[in-house]
C-alpha positions as CSV (number, residue, x, y, z in Angstrom):
1,X,7.2,8.3,-21.9
2,X,6.2,9.5,-18.4
3,X,8.5,8.2,-15.6
4,X,6.9,8.0,-12.2
5,X,7.2,6.5,-8.7
6,X,4.4,4.6,-7.0
7,X,3.6,4.9,-3.4
8,X,3.8,1.3,-2.3
9,X,2.2,0.3,1.0
10,X,2.5,-3.5,0.4
11,X,-1.2,-3.7,0.2
12,X,-3.8,-4.6,-2.4
13,X,-4.6,-1.1,-3.6
14,X,-0.9,-0.5,-4.4
15,X,-0.7,-3.7,-6.3
16,X,-3.8,-2.9,-8.3
17,X,-2.6,0.7,-9.0
18,X,0.5,-0.8,-10.5
19,X,-1.6,-3.2,-12.6
20,X,-3.6,-0.3,-14.0
21,X,-0.4,1.8,-14.6
22,X,1.2,-1.1,-16.6
23,X,-1.8,-1.1,-19.0
24,X,-0.7,2.4,-20.1
25,X,2.1,2.2,-22.7
26,X,3.2,5.8,-22.2
27,X,4.0,5.3,-18.4
28,X,7.1,3.8,-16.9
29,X,7.0,3.0,-13.1
30,X,10.6,3.6,-12.2
31,X,10.4,2.8,-8.4
32,X,8.2,1.7,-5.6
33,X,8.3,4.1,-2.6
34,X,7.7,2.6,0.8
35,X,8.0,4.1,4.3
36,X,9.5,1.9,6.9
37,X,9.5,2.1,10.7
38,X,13.2,1.7,11.1
39,X,13.0,0.6,14.8
40,X,10.9,-2.5,13.9
41,X,12.0,-2.9,10.3
42,X,8.4,-3.0,9.1
43,X,6.1,-1.0,6.8
44,X,4.7,2.0,8.7
45,X,1.0,1.2,9.7
46,X,0.7,-2.1,7.8
47,X,3.5,-3.6,10.0
48,X,4.7,-5.9,7.1
49,X,8.3,-7.2,7.4
50,X,10.8,-5.5,5.2
51,X,11.9,-8.8,3.7
52,X,8.4,-9.4,2.3
53,X,8.3,-5.9,0.7
54,X,11.6,-6.7,-0.9
55,X,10.2,-9.9,-2.2
56,X,7.2,-8.0,-3.7
57,X,9.5,-5.5,-5.4
58,X,11.7,-8.4,-6.8
59,X,8.6,-10.0,-8.3
60,X,7.5,-6.7,-10.0
61,X,11.0,-6.1,-11.4
62,X,10.9,-2.5,-10.0
63,X,13.5,-1.0,-7.6
64,X,12.3,-0.4,-4.1
65,X,13.0,3.0,-2.6
66,X,12.9,2.8,1.2
67,X,12.0,5.9,3.2
68,X,13.3,5.3,6.8
69,X,11.2,6.7,9.5
70,X,12.2,6.9,13.2
71,X,9.9,5.8,16.0
72,X,8.1,7.8,17.2
73,X,8.0,10.0,14.1
74,X,6.5,13.5,14.0
75,X,4.6,14.7,11.0
76,X,7.3,17.3,10.4
77,X,10.0,14.5,10.3
78,X,7.8,12.4,8.0
79,X,7.4,15.3,5.6
80,X,11.1,16.1,5.6
81,X,12.0,12.6,4.7
82,X,9.3,12.4,2.0
83,X,10.6,15.7,0.6
84,X,14.0,14.2,0.3
85,X,12.6,11.2,-1.6
86,X,10.8,13.6,-4.0
87,X,14.0,15.5,-4.6
88,X,15.8,12.2,-5.4
89,X,13.0,11.4,-7.9
90,X,13.2,14.6,-9.8
91,X,17.0,14.4,-9.9
92,X,16.5,11.0,-11.7
93,X,14.1,12.4,-14.3
94,X,10.9,11.3,-12.7
95,X,8.0,13.7,-13.2
96,X,5.1,12.1,-11.3
97,X,4.1,10.1,-8.3
98,X,1.1,7.7,-8.2
99,X,-1.1,6.9,-5.2
100,X,-3.7,4.1,-4.6
101,X,-6.2,6.4,-2.9
102,X,-9.8,5.6,-3.6
103,X,-12.1,8.3,-2.2
104,X,-10.8,10.1,0.8
105,X,-10.8,13.7,-0.4
106,X,-8.7,15.1,2.6
107,X,-5.9,12.6,1.9
108,X,-5.9,13.5,-1.8
109,X,-5.8,17.2,-1.0
110,X,-3.0,16.7,1.4
111,X,-0.9,14.9,-1.2
112,X,-1.6,17.5,-3.8
113,X,-0.7,20.3,-1.4
114,X,2.6,18.7,-0.3
115,X,3.7,18.1,-4.0
116,X,3.2,21.6,-5.1
117,X,6.4,23.0,-6.3
118,X,8.2,19.6,-6.1
119,X,8.3,19.1,-9.8
120,X,6.2,15.9,-9.4
121,X,2.6,15.5,-10.7
122,X,0.3,13.6,-8.3
123,X,-1.7,10.8,-10.0
124,X,-4.6,8.8,-8.6
125,X,-5.4,5.9,-11.0
126,X,-8.0,4.3,-8.8
127,X,-9.8,7.5,-7.7
128,X,-13.5,7.2,-7.2
129,X,-13.9,3.7,-8.6
130,X,-16.8,2.3,-6.5
131,X,-15.1,0.1,-3.9
132,X,-17.7,-2.7,-4.1
133,X,-16.8,-3.0,-7.8
134,X,-13.1,-2.6,-7.2
135,X,-12.8,-5.2,-4.4
136,X,-14.5,-7.9,-6.6
137,X,-12.5,-6.9,-9.6
138,X,-9.2,-7.3,-7.7
139,X,-10.1,-10.7,-6.3
140,X,-11.4,-12.0,-9.6
141,X,-8.1,-10.9,-11.3
142,X,-6.0,-13.0,-8.9
143,X,-5.0,-10.5,-6.2
144,X,-4.3,-12.5,-3.0
145,X,-3.8,-10.7,0.3
146,X,-4.0,-11.1,4.0
147,X,-5.3,-8.6,6.6
148,X,-2.3,-7.5,8.6
149,X,-3.8,-4.7,10.6
150,X,-7.4,-4.2,11.9
151,X,-8.8,-1.3,13.8
152,X,-10.9,-3.0,16.4
153,X,-13.0,0.1,17.0
154,X,-14.4,-0.5,13.4
155,X,-14.0,-4.2,12.7
156,X,-13.9,-7.3,14.9
157,X,-10.4,-8.4,15.7
158,X,-11.1,-11.9,14.4
159,X,-10.6,-10.5,10.9
160,X,-6.9,-10.0,11.5
161,X,-4.8,-12.5,9.6
162,X,-7.7,-13.6,7.3
163,X,-7.4,-13.8,3.5
164,X,-8.9,-11.0,1.5
165,X,-11.2,-13.0,-0.6
166,X,-14.9,-13.2,-1.6
167,X,-15.8,-15.0,1.6
168,X,-14.3,-12.2,3.6
169,X,-16.2,-9.6,1.6
170,X,-19.5,-11.4,2.4
171,X,-18.6,-11.5,6.1
172,X,-17.8,-7.8,6.4
173,X,-20.5,-6.0,8.6
174,X,-22.6,-3.3,7.1
175,X,-20.9,0.0,6.9
176,X,-17.4,-1.4,6.5
177,X,-15.8,-0.4,3.3
178,X,-14.8,-3.5,1.2
179,X,-11.4,-2.0,0.5
180,X,-10.8,-0.7,4.0
181,X,-10.5,2.8,2.7
182,X,-11.7,4.3,6.0
183,X,-8.9,2.6,7.9
184,X,-10.9,-0.5,9.0
185,X,-8.0,-2.8,7.8
186,X,-4.8,-2.9,5.9
187,X,-3.4,-5.8,3.8
188,X,-0.3,-7.5,2.5
189,X,-0.4,-8.8,-1.1
190,X,1.3,-12.1,-1.6
191,X,0.2,-12.7,-5.2
192,X,-1.1,-10.4,-7.9
193,X,-1.1,-10.0,-11.7
194,X,1.9,-7.7,-11.4
195,X,4.0,-10.4,-9.7
196,X,6.2,-12.9,-11.6
197,X,5.4,-15.5,-9.0
198,X,3.5,-15.8,-5.6
199,X,5.3,-15.1,-2.3
200,X,5.1,-18.2,-0.1
201,X,4.0,-17.0,3.4
202,X,2.7,-18.5,6.6
203,X,0.7,-16.9,9.5
204,X,2.6,-15.4,12.5
205,X,1.6,-14.0,15.8
206,X,-1.4,-11.8,16.3
207,X,-0.9,-9.0,18.8
208,X,-2.7,-5.9,20.0
209,X,-0.6,-2.7,20.0
210,X,-1.3,1.0,20.0
211,X,-5.0,0.3,19.7
212,X,-4.7,-1.9,16.6
213,X,-4.7,-5.6,16.0
214,X,-1.6,-6.7,14.0
215,X,-1.4,-10.1,12.3
216,X,2.2,-11.0,11.5
217,X,3.0,-12.6,8.1
218,X,6.2,-14.7,7.8
219,X,8.1,-15.8,4.8
220,X,7.7,-19.5,4.2
């Protein structure tokens, strides 16, 4: 049995990665690893509230490991804190870490490089699955998510807060990746095959900050 940790962003790709991993009987997902902006108590980049990520973890039945990041956070500081998380993992008998990356080679290469010598094998269960296929497959299987962050230089700000569903896929302009892999948008999953029950949520405030549009999601 291979024990691993899963990099958990709170978004759809993380949830689908867990779904794929659970179909492999020789793999045990021992923890979900999430980076939090400690000043705002939210997921780094996705800006999802910590309480909602805790609710996600509870519904998967997997412990949540929080990596606390200061704000602002240098890349050196980020890498130091991630290194500490990796050391914790190996001390607990974990031998691999899985990521939900889809096709960005530079991101994959960075992860592989940083894990060299850590004792952790990098795994990429969704790697190079065509994103048109992947997006439809996730939605058809019951993944439900909301767009919590939009890059307005790539996608109109009106998409912030919308549900990630078939209607949204049809409305995406040409050139926008349907999984948002180029940073066009980020999501929060409130229901998925890996959850014991849906998370009841309601829309919150939509704000522009640091060049991005953030749509808050509130627990019901």
